[in-house]
C-alpha positions in Angstrom: 75.7 90.4 72.7 73.6 89.4 75.7 70.2 91.0 76.3 67.5 91.1 79.0 63.8 91.0 78.7 60.8 91.1 81.1 58.5 88.1 80.9 56.3 89.3 83.7 54.3 92.4 84.2 55.2 96.0 85.2 54.2 95.4 88.8 55.7 91.9 88.9 58.7 91.8 86.6 60.4 88.5 85.7 63.7 89.3 84.1 65.2 86.8 81.7 68.6 87.0 79.9 69.7 85.7 76.5 73.4 85.0 76.0 75.8 82.8 74.0 77.3 80.1 76.3 80.7 78.4 76.2 79.3 75.5 74.2 78.3 77.9 71.4 74.6 77.6 72.1 72.4 80.6 72.7 70.5 80.2 76.0 67.5 81.9 77.6 67.6 81.8 81.4 65.8 83.6 84.3 68.1 86.0 86.2 66.0 86.0 89.4 66.8 89.7 89.8 64.3 92.3 91.0 65.2 95.2 88.7 66.4 95.6 85.1 69.6 97.2 86.3 70.4 94.2 88.4 69.6 91.9 85.5 72.0 93.8 83.3 74.7 93.4 85.8 73.9 89.7 86.1 74.2 89.2 82.4 77.4 91.2 82.2 78.9 88.8 84.7 77.8 85.9 82.5 79.5 87.3 79.5 82.7 87.9 81.5 82.7 84.3 82.6 82.2 83.0 79.1 85.1 85.3 77.9 87.3 83.6 80.6 86.3 80.2 79.2 83.9 79.3 82.1 80.3 78.2 82.1 77.9 81.2 81.8 75.8 80.3 84.9 77.6 78.3 87.5 75.9 76.0 89.9 74.6 78.0 93.0 76.3 77.4 96.3 74.4 75.9 99.3 74.1 79.4 100.8 72.7 80.9 97.6 70.1 78.1 97.3 69.1 78.6 100.9 68.7 82.4 100.3 66.4 81.7 97.3 64.2 79.1 99.1 63.9 80.4 102.6 60.3 81.3 103.3 59.0 84.3 105.3 57.9 81.9 108.1 61.4 80.4 108.3 62.9 83.9 108.1 60.7 85.0 111.0 61.9 82.0 113.1 65.5 82.8 112.4 64.9 86.5 113.2 63.5 85.6 116.6 66.4 83.3 117.3 69.2 85.6 116.2 68.1 89.2 116.2 70.2 91.0 118.9 71.4 94.5 117.7 73.7 96.5 120.0 71.0 99.2 120.6 68.3 96.7 121.6 67.5 97.6 125.2 65.7 94.4 126.3 65.8 91.5 123.9 63.6 89.3 126.1 60.9 91.9 126.3 61.1 92.6 122.6 60.7 89.0 121.7 57.6 88.8 123.9 56.1 91.4 121.5 57.4 89.7 118.3 56.3 86.1 119.1 52.5 86.8 119.3 52.8 88.9 116.1 54.4 86.0 114.2 52.1 83.3 115.6 48.8 85.2 115.3 49.3 87.8 112.6 51.8 86.2 110.2 51.9 82.4 110.1 48.1 82.0 109.3 48.4 84.2 106.2 49.7 83.1 102.7 52.6 85.5 102.9 54.3 83.2 105.4 54.6 80.4 102.9 56.1 82.5 100.2 59.9 82.6 99.4 61.2 85.7 101.1 63.1 86.9 98.0 60.0 86.6 95.8 57.8 88.8 98.1 56.8 92.0 96.3 55.2 95.2 97.5 51.8 94.0 96.1 52.1 90.9 98.3 52.6 93.1 101.4 49.7 95.3 100.4 47.5 92.3 100.1 48.7 91.1 103.5 48.0 94.5 105.0 44.5 94.6 103.6 43.8 91.1 105.0 44.9 92.3 108.5 42.7 95.4 108.2 39.6 93.2 108.2 40.4 91.7 111.6 42.7 94.1 113.6 42.7 97.7 114.6 44.7 100.2 112.6 47.5 100.6 115.3 47.9 96.8 115.4 48.2 96.6 111.6 50.8 99.4 111.5 52.8 97.8 114.3 52.8 94.4 112.5 54.1 96.1 109.3 56.8 97.8 111.2 58.0 94.5 112.7 57.9 92.9 109.2 59.9 95.8 107.7 62.5 95.4 110.5 62.7 91.6 109.9 63.4 92.0 106.1 65.9 94.9 106.8 67.8 92.7 109.2 67.9 89.7 106.7 69.0 91.9 103.8 71.7 93.6 105.9 72.9 90.2 107.2 73.0 88.9 103.6 70.6 86.1 104.5 68.4 87.1 101.5 69.3 89.3 98.4 66.3 91.5 97.5 64.8 94.9 98.0 62.8 95.4 101.2 59.1 94.8 100.0 57.8 96.6 103.1 59.3 99.9 102.1 56.9 102.8 101.3 53.8 100.7 102.1 51.0 103.0 103.1 50.2 102.7 106.8 46.7 102.9 108.3 45.3 106.1 109.6 45.3 106.1 113.4 43.5 108.5 115.9 45.8 109.5 118.8 44.4 108.7 122.3 42.9 111.8 124.0 41.6 110.1 127.1 42.3 112.1 130.2 40.8 112.7 133.7 39.3 116.0 134.5 40.7 118.3 137.3 37.7 117.4 139.4 38.3 113.7 139.0 42.0 114.1 139.9 41.0 116.0 143.1 38.8 113.0 144.1 41.6 110.6 143.3 44.0 112.6 145.4 41.6 113.0 148.3 41.9 111.4 151.7 43.6 108.0 151.7 44.8 108.4 148.1 46.8 105.6 146.5 50.5 106.7 146.5 51.2 105.2 143.1 48.2 107.0 141.6 49.3 110.2 143.2 52.8 109.8 141.8 51.4 109.2 138.3 49.2 112.3 138.4 51.9 114.6 139.9 54.9 113.4 137.9 53.6 112.0 134.6 55.8 108.9 134.9 55.2 105.9 132.7 53.8 102.8 134.2 57.1 100.9 133.9 59.0 103.8 135.5 56.6 103.8 138.4 57.1 100.0 138.9 60.8 100.3 138.7 61.1 103.3 141.0 63.1 102.7 144.2 63.3 104.6 147.4 66.9 105.5 146.7 65.7 107.3 143.6 63.3 109.6 145.6 65.6 112.3 146.9 63.6 114.0 149.6 66.7 116.0 150.6 67.0 117.5 147.1 63.3 117.6 146.3 63.7 115.6 143.2 63.1 112.1 141.7 65.8 110.3 139.7 64.1 108.2 137.0 66.6 105.5 136.2 64.5 102.4 135.4 61.5 101.1 133.6 60.7 97.8 135.3 64.2 96.2 135.3 65.7 98.0 132.4 66.4 101.7 131.5 63.6 104.1 130.6 62.1 104.2 127.2 64.6 106.9 125.9 67.5 104.7 127.1 68.8 107.3 129.6 67.9 108.5 133.1 66.3 111.8 133.9 65.7 113.9 137.0 62.4 115.6 137.7 61.3 117.9 140.6 59.4 116.3 143.5 56.1 118.1 143.8 55.4 119.7 147.1 52.0 117.9 147.3 53.6 114.5 146.5 56.4 114.6 149.1 54.2 114.1 152.2 52.3 111.3 150.5 55.4 109.4 149.7 56.9 110.0 153.1 53.8 108.6 154.7 53.8 105.6 152.3 57.5 104.9 152.9 56.7 104.0 156.5 54.0 101.5 155.4 55.6 100.2 152.1 56.4 96.5 152.1 60.1 95.8 152.1 61.8 94.3 149.1 65.4 93.5 148.3 65.5 96.2 145.6 63.8 98.8 147.8 60.9 99.2 145.4 58.4 102.1 146.0 55.4 100.2 144.5 55.9 96.4 144.8 53.1 93.9 144.1 52.1 90.9 146.2 52.6 87.6 144.4 52.7 84.1 145.9 52.9 85.5 149.4 55.9 87.8 148.8 56.3 91.4 147.5 58.3 91.8 144.3 58.7 93.8 141.1 55.6 93.7 138.9 55.9 91.9 135.6 54.9 93.7 132.4 51.9 91.4 132.0 50.8 91.8 135.7 47.3 93.3 135.8 47.0 96.6 137.6 44.4 97.1 140.3 43.7 100.7 139.4 40.2 100.3 138.0 38.7 99.7 141.4 40.3 102.9 142.6 38.9 104.8 139.6 35.4 103.4 140.2 35.5 104.4 143.9 36.5 108.0 142.9 33.6 108.1 140.2 36.2 108.2 137.4 35.9 106.4 134.1 37.3 102.9 134.6 36.8 101.6 131.1 39.8 103.3 129.5 42.1 100.9 127.7 45.3 102.3 129.3 44.3 104.0 132.6 47.9 104.6 133.7 48.9 106.2 130.3 45.7 108.4 130.6 47.2 109.7 133.9 50.3 110.7 132.0 48.2 112.6 129.4 46.3 114.1 132.3 49.5 115.4 133.9 50.7 117.0 130.7 47.3 118.6 130.0 46.8 120.1 133.4 50.4 121.2 133.6 49.9 123.0 130.3 46.7 124.6 131.5 48.5 125.8 134.6 50.8 127.9 132.4 53.9 125.5 132.1 56.0 125.9 128.9 56.0 123.1 126.4 59.8 122.8 126.9 59.3 122.1 130.6 56.6 119.5 130.0 58.7 117.7 127.4 61.7 117.5 129.7 59.6 116.2 132.6 57.8 113.6 130.5 61.2 112.4 129.1 60.4 113.0 125.4 64.0 112.8 124.0 63.0 112.1 120.4 60.3 113.8 118.3 60.7 117.1 120.1 57.7 119.1 121.0 55.6 117.3 118.4 55.3 114.3 120.6 54.6 116.3 123.7 51.9 118.3 121.9 50.1 115.0 121.4 49.8 114.6 125.2 48.2 117.9 125.8 44.4 117.9 125.4 43.2 121.3 126.7 39.6 121.6 127.8 37.0 123.9 126.2 36.7 125.8 129.5 40.5 126.6 129.4 40.3 127.6 125.7 37.4 129.9 126.5 39.4 131.6 129.3 42.3 132.0 126.9 40.3 133.4 124.0 38.7 136.0 126.4 42.2 137.5 126.7 41.8 138.9 123.2 40.3 142.4 122.9 39.6 144.0 119.5 36.6 146.2 120.1 37.4 149.9 120.2 37.0 151.6 123.6 34.3 154.2 124.3 35.2 157.8 123.5 36.3 159.8 126.6 33.8 162.3 128.0 35.4 165.7 128.1 34.3 167.9 131.0 34.7 171.6 130.9 36.4 172.9 134.0 34.5 176.2 133.7 31.2 174.4 134.3 32.5 173.1 137.7 34.3 176.3 138.8 32.6 178.1 141.6 31.6 181.6 140.7 32.4 184.3 143.2 
C-alpha cells in the first residue's frame, strides 16, 4: 500500500510518496503537494493508474511544467498583461498603480525569483519584513494586497496550483489621517475672491477626482443639487452616481465662476491649462492648491490637501448637528457603512467641551419655602 511522508519541516513540508510501480519496483518520489491531504490524493491516483496497467507517475504536460516553473516575477508580468475582471472600473488606471509596485517593490527582492508554487507564508512574511525597513506601513499593506490579488487571480485561472501564500498574513498597523482645517481657516479660504474649486470641496466634501470630472451639466442650479457622475473620466469610487444638495453659499460662487470658466468640449467646471489649452486634469497632474493655502495662512504641508478638505467637511458638518447617515450619503460611502464615515469626523476639543456641558448631574438647591402669613398685611 502506498504511503506519504514529510521530508521537510512543519513550516515547510515536503511531501514524498512511496508506492509499488508497474515494473514491480518500489519507488520514492516527491509529490510536489502543499498539504498531506493533497499528497494522499496524489498517491491514490498513482495506485489507480498502476491498477489500470499504466505508469504510476506520467510525464507532466507542457502546461503542468510551466505551472511548476513560473516565477513570481513572470507571474506578475502575466498579471499586468491579462488581468481584466468584469468589475474592474478602469484597467489603465489600475495598471498605473500596479506597475510601480512591481518594478520598485517586488522585482528587487528575492521573492520575485522564486517559483510561484513554492512560495510559502514564511517567504511572504520575510518579504513583508524587508519592505518594512524601507516603506511606510500603508505602502507595505497595499503591496501585500496587490500580491494577494495576483496569486488569487493565478490560482483561479489555473495558471498555478497551490494555496495562496498571502492569506492570513498579518498587516502593518496604520494610523488614520486626522488632518483637517479649522473653522477659522475655512472662513479665510472662503473669503473674498475665493477659489471656486476649494469652495466646492469645503462645501460638498467631493473627492478630488469628482471635482475634476464635474461638468456644468451636472450642477443643477434649477433643482439646487449636484449630480456626481464621474471621477476624472470614469465613474465615482463606489461605481455609481449620487446626488447631493447644492449649498446655498456655494451656488452664487459657482454662478459667478461659470461666467469666467474657460470653455472645454466636455463643459468641465474646473479644467486645467496645459500646452495652451484647457482640458481635463490627469491623475498625476500637480494641484496648485498649496499656494492658496499659504495665502490664507493654512497649513500647506499636508500630504493630501484636497482629501483633508473632505475630512474637514465631514467634521464641521457633524459639529453642526448633521446625522451620521446624512454625512455618509453625501460623502458617498456605499461600503463600510458608518464605520468609514466615522473615520472622517475629527471633532475638536472645543466642540466636545460644549457637548459635555450638556450633562447635568448635580442636585438642584432646595427650594426656599415662604410663609404667606409673614407677608400678609395685618389690619
